[in-house]
N, C-alpha and C positions, 0 to 999 in steps of 0.2 A: 435551376437550383444548383448553390454552389459542392462542387464534387470536393474529396483525399480525395488528394494525386501522392501516387506516389515519390518520396525525395531521394534523386541517388546521390550516394556518396560521393561529396566534391570537398574542395578545401578551404569552406566557410559553412556556417552556421552556429547551431548552438550544440556544445561543446555537454554531453552530457553529465558529469560532473560539477556542471557551473550553479554554483549557491546562491540563490536569490536575497537572501536573510542576513543582514550583518550579522557577525558573531558576536555571540553576547557573552558576559562572565560565566565563569559555569559554577554553578553553586555545589562544589565540592564538599563541604561541609556538609551539607543534605544529602548529595549521592553518598557518602560514606553512610549515611545511616539507613539506605535503602538495603531493605533485605528479606527475604521470603521465611515464613515458619508457616508449621502442620495447620494453625486453621485457616488459612488458605485453601489446602484441599479439602476443604468441604466443601466445595462452589462447584465443585471436579466431577464428572460425571465419568465413573468406569463402566466397563474396562475402557483404555484410552491411549491413542495413540497420534493424538490429533496435534495438526500445526498450531499455531494462534493465530486467531482469524477474529476479528474486528469489526464493529461497524463504525464509521467515521463519518461526519459531514463534510462535502466535497460541493464546493461553491455554494448552492442552496439546497444541496439534495443528501439524503442522509442513504450512504451507501453501504450497504453488506455483502459478507463477503471480502472483506479487503486482507489481507495475510502481511504478517510482518515478518519479514526477510532479514535477516543479520548477512546472508550470503549476497546480499546484492547491492548493487553499488547505486543503481538510478530505482526512481518510483516509474510502473510501467501499468500505463490503462492500455485496455483491449478496445478495439476499431467499436466491438460491439456494444463496452459498457459506452467509450466517448457518443455513440451513435444512437443509445437511450436515453442519457442525460441533456442530448440536445446541444452541443455546446456550438459553438461559434466556429465553424472552420476556419473564417479569415484571421484566428489568434494561433492557426498551426504555423511552426516556423521548420525550418529543414535543419537535420543538424550533420553531422560528419561522421556520426561514429556508429556502427552494428553493434548491437547484443552479441556477445557470445554467449551460447547455453551449456550446459553442465556435457552434455556430449562436442561440444565445440563446433556446432553447428550454430555459423552465423544468421541472421535474422535483419535483414534489412528494414530500420522502424519506416514507418509514413511520418513521423516528424515529431515537434514535440509542441508540447504546451501547459503555460501555466495556470494553476487552478489554486486556489484558496482552502489551505484543508482547515478544520477546527476541529481539536481536542484537547480535552482538560482547561476551556476557559483558555486558549489561546489557538489563534489564526496565523500560519504561516501560508507564504506562498513558497507554491511549489512545482518544480517543473517535472512532466510526465511525458513517459517517451510512451509515443503512440503505436503501438504495434497489430498487425493484423493477424490474431492467432482465434482459435475457439479457446477462450477463456474456461479454466475452473473455478478463478477470483477475479471479481468483477476490477479490484487494485491493486498493487504489489507494492509498498512501502519498504525502501530498502535503509543503507546503513545512515545516510546521509538525513532524513528527517528523522532517525529514531534518534541519534544526537543531536538535533537541532531542540527537538522537542524534550530532552535530556531524561532519556524514558532506558529503563536496564528491563528488558521483557524474559520471560521462561515461558514455556512450553510444559513444563512440570507443573507447576501452580494455574499456567493457562491466565497471565495476566502480565501487563506490561505495568509499571510500576514509574512515574514519571513525576518528575520536582513542577513545582506550580512556580508559574509565571514570576512570582516576588522571590520565589528561593528561600518560602517558609514554612513549606509542609510537601507529605506525597501524595498523590492524584493518582486513580487506578485504573486505569483500560482493562477491562473485564475478556475473554473471549468469548467468541459466542460458538459454544459445542453444539448446539442444536441446530443449529444453522450449518456448519461446517458437516456435521453425521448424516444432517439429511442430503445436500448437495453430492455429498459423496456416493450415497447410494444411488443417488438419480444417474450419477456418473457412468459408475459399474455396471449396474441394472437399471437401463433406461425400462419406464415403460412409457406408454403411448403421452402419458402428461409430463413424463419425465424430458422424451424428447421435445416436445414444442420447449419448452424452457431451457432447453439446450440449441434451439434453433435461433 
């Protein structure tokens, strides 16, 4: 059975910031019309201090608990999620860059894999850094993907507004607060069922 091996930091491999999609003209006029209003808050569950967590089609699977993170320069997939999706290990490439967390601690990635991410009727090929961690979220989508999909996220309104592929309209990706709250409760107050889900 093929195994996923640790890739040591070396002077070759795939940079974390490599863009796979050619840049397209930014629909500046439509972006200028992106706004949020009081009506968006009707979908929000109170009280809340939730991050923006959505569901995305990755490869051929609907993946829940995908966090939208403007503070990350890379897309991240946990090894646990990688295994659950039954992705091919021979597609993993080494990377030259470690990840640096909020506390300055370095995490050496297992490698990088390219996956198709589909949202708002548009599929993009995205690099994901694979890390061996206990995940709170299945995927983390960083700044690069947010910019390429021309998205404007709002945690207040629990939605990311995106310009459609033809640049003619705005399409919403709504947050999944129910899943976020359930998983938070399982993580903080694990029951026997929750412990099984966290394994």
